[in-house]
N, C-alpha and C positions, 0 to 999 in steps of 0.2 A: 136682215141681218147686215151690219154696218161693215164698212171696210173696215174700220179697226179692229172690229170683233173677229173678222176672217183673217186679218193679218196676225192677230195675237195668235188665233187657232194654228196658222200655218207655222208660225215661230215655235209654239209648244210642240208641235208635231216633228218639226225639224230637230229641235232640243232634244226631245225624246228619242229619235232616231240616232243621233249622234251619242247619247249615253249608253245605248244599246252596243254602238259599233266599238266605242272605247272597253266596255266591259268585255266583249269578246277579245279585243287586243290585249286585255290586262290577262284574261285566263290564257292566253297562247304565252305571253310573256312569264308566267309563272310556270307554266308547264316546260317552257324552252329552257328556260334558267335551271330549274332544278333536274331536270331529265339530263340537260347536256352536262350538267356538271357531275351527275353520278356516272354517265357514260365516260366523261373523261377521267373520273378517279378509278373506275375499272380499266381503263385503256393503260393508264398510269402503271396500276399494280400488275397487269398483264405484262407491262414490257421488262418490269424488273424481277417478275418472279423467278426467270431462269438464271437471273445473275447472283454468282455466288458473292460477289463482292459488296452488294450493297443489301441491307436488311430492309424489308418493304416497314413502312410506318403503319401502324394502327389506324385504319382508316374507316372503323366501323362508326364512330360518333357522326362523321361528316356525312357517310352514305345513309347513316339513319335519319340525319335532317334532310337532306335530299329527298330520300322516300316519304318523309312525313310531309316536305312541302309538294309534291305530286300528290299525294293522297287527299291533302287540304284542298289543293286546287280542283281535284276531281269533285270532291264534296260541295266546295263553291259552286261549280259548273250545276250541280244537280239541285242546290237550292237556288240559283239563279232562275231555273227553269221551273221550279216551283214557284218563285215569284211571279213569273210573267203567266204561269196557268193561273195563279189566284187573281191576279190583275184582270186577265181576260174575263173570268168567272163574275168579278165584282164589277165589270164595266156591263155585263150583259144582265146582272141581277141588280143592278144598281148599288150606289155605295151605301155602306153603313156608317155608324159613328167610328168604329175602329177596325179599318181595314186589315184583313187575315194576312195580306200580302207582306206586311210591315216586318212580322218576325222572319220569315223565310230570307227577306232582303237582307236584314242585320246579321242573320246567321252568314250568309253568302259572303258578306262585307267582312266579317270577322275571319272566316276561314280564307279569305285571300291576304288578308293581313298575316294570318300564321304562315301561310305559304311564302310569302316575301320574308317573313321573319326566319322561317326555317333555312332558307336560301342563306340569308346573311349568317347565320348561326354555322352552318354546313361549311360555307366558304372561309370563315374566320377559324373553325377547327382545323380545316385542311390546312390552311397558311401556318398555323401553330406546329403542325405536325410535320411540315417538310422543313427541317433544319440543317 
C-alpha cells in the first residue's frame, strides 16, 4: 500500500466522519427549532389565555407546521439509520451495481428539507397571525 493510497483512505475516512457529524447536528437543529417554536407558541398562548383584553390568535397552522417539522425530522433520523445499516451490510457483502442505501439516503435528505421548510412555513404563519 502506497503512502498516497493510505493518505487518500485516511482523507476519505475523515470526510465520512465529518459528514456523519454534520448530519447529526442537522437533525439536532431541525428538532430544536421546530420543537422550540412549538413550545414558544404554546407558552405565548398560555400567557394570554387568561387575559380578557387580548383575543388569542389562531395558531393552529403554525403549530401544525412545527409538528410536521418534528415528525419529518424524526422520520429522517429513522431513514438515516436505515442508510447506515444498509451501508454496513453492503460493505460486508460487497457492493453491487445499485446500492440499496441510496433510496433511504435520499428519503432522509428529503425529510430533512421538509422539516426545514415546515419550520419556515410555521414561522411565517406565526408572524402573519401576530398583528
